[in-house]
One Martini backbone bead per residue (centre of mass of N, CA, C, O) as a GRO file, in nm:
protein
   71
    1UNK     BB    1   3.752  -3.828  -3.429
    2UNK     BB    2   3.650  -3.896  -3.146
    3UNK     BB    3   3.365  -3.998  -3.229
    4UNK     BB    4   3.467  -4.249  -3.385
    5UNK     BB    5   3.588  -4.397  -3.148
    6UNK     BB    6   3.327  -4.404  -2.982
    7UNK     BB    7   3.160  -4.554  -3.193
    8UNK     BB    8   3.330  -4.817  -3.190
    9UNK     BB    9   3.283  -4.868  -2.878
   10UNK     BB   10   2.965  -4.899  -2.892
   11UNK     BB   11   2.974  -5.200  -3.022
   12UNK     BB   12   3.037  -5.304  -2.765
   13UNK     BB   13   2.971  -5.610  -2.585
   14UNK     BB   14   2.901  -5.895  -2.399
   15UNK     BB   15   2.918  -6.069  -2.696
   16UNK     BB   16   3.204  -6.029  -2.836
   17UNK     BB   17   3.333  -6.319  -2.816
   18UNK     BB   18   3.122  -6.441  -3.035
   19UNK     BB   19   3.235  -6.196  -3.231
   20UNK     BB   20   3.519  -6.209  -3.398
   21UNK     BB   21   3.503  -6.007  -3.633
   22UNK     BB   22   3.418  -5.758  -3.471
   23UNK     BB   23   3.649  -5.764  -3.271
   24UNK     BB   24   3.876  -5.727  -3.479
   25UNK     BB   25   3.777  -5.459  -3.600
   26UNK     BB   26   3.780  -5.295  -3.331
   27UNK     BB   27   4.078  -5.332  -3.268
   28UNK     BB   28   4.181  -5.200  -3.526
   29UNK     BB   29   4.038  -4.925  -3.492
   30UNK     BB   30   4.172  -4.852  -3.224
   31UNK     BB   31   4.463  -4.845  -3.333
   32UNK     BB   32   4.427  -4.639  -3.556
   33UNK     BB   33   4.326  -4.403  -3.379
   34UNK     BB   34   4.569  -4.393  -3.194
   35UNK     BB   35   4.780  -4.327  -3.417
   36UNK     BB   36   4.645  -4.066  -3.507
   37UNK     BB   37   4.668  -3.918  -3.235
   38UNK     BB   38   4.973  -3.931  -3.216
   39UNK     BB   39   5.033  -3.780  -3.478
   40UNK     BB   40   4.887  -3.521  -3.403
   41UNK     BB   41   5.056  -3.455  -3.153
   42UNK     BB   42   5.335  -3.445  -3.293
   43UNK     BB   43   5.264  -3.220  -3.496
   44UNK     BB   44   5.201  -3.007  -3.280
   45UNK     BB   45   5.477  -3.004  -3.147
   46UNK     BB   46   5.623  -2.904  -3.399
   47UNK     BB   47   5.451  -2.648  -3.454
   48UNK     BB   48   5.458  -2.518  -3.148
   49UNK     BB   49   5.614  -2.659  -2.950
   50UNK     BB   50   5.657  -2.789  -2.648
   51UNK     BB   51   5.581  -2.545  -2.460
   52UNK     BB   52   5.336  -2.428  -2.622
   53UNK     BB   53   5.151  -2.676  -2.626
   54UNK     BB   54   5.095  -2.653  -2.294
   55UNK     BB   55   4.912  -2.371  -2.319
   56UNK     BB   56   4.685  -2.550  -2.437
   57UNK     BB   57   4.395  -2.708  -2.354
   58UNK     BB   58   4.352  -2.888  -2.608
   59UNK     BB   59   4.632  -3.020  -2.596
   60UNK     BB   60   4.593  -3.151  -2.323
   61UNK     BB   61   4.361  -3.328  -2.411
   62UNK     BB   62   4.514  -3.484  -2.625
   63UNK     BB   63   4.729  -3.596  -2.434
   64UNK     BB   64   4.533  -3.753  -2.245
   65UNK     BB   65   4.403  -3.932  -2.459
   66UNK     BB   66   4.660  -4.071  -2.552
   67UNK     BB   67   4.736  -4.190  -2.280
   68UNK     BB   68   4.479  -4.362  -2.245
   69UNK     BB   69   4.503  -4.524  -2.516
   70UNK     BB   70   4.791  -4.659  -2.426
   71UNK     BB   71   4.676  -4.854  -2.187
   0.00000   0.00000   0.00000
C-alpha cells in the first residue's frame, strides 16, 4: 500500500497547477491512502493493544508514516 501512495506522488510535477484534473485526482488519492493508513493503524491498535502495538518496529513505522501523512 505504501508503494501505491508513493506512485501517486510520483506523478506530481512542476506543471501540476496547469493540469487541474490530474491535481484533483492526486489530492483525492492522497486523502484516500491517508485514511486507509489511519484505519490500518487503528485496527492494529485494537488487535495488539495500545502498549503491545508500540513494541513492534513495523508498527512504529506505520505510526510515523500516518503522522507525517496527516501534516
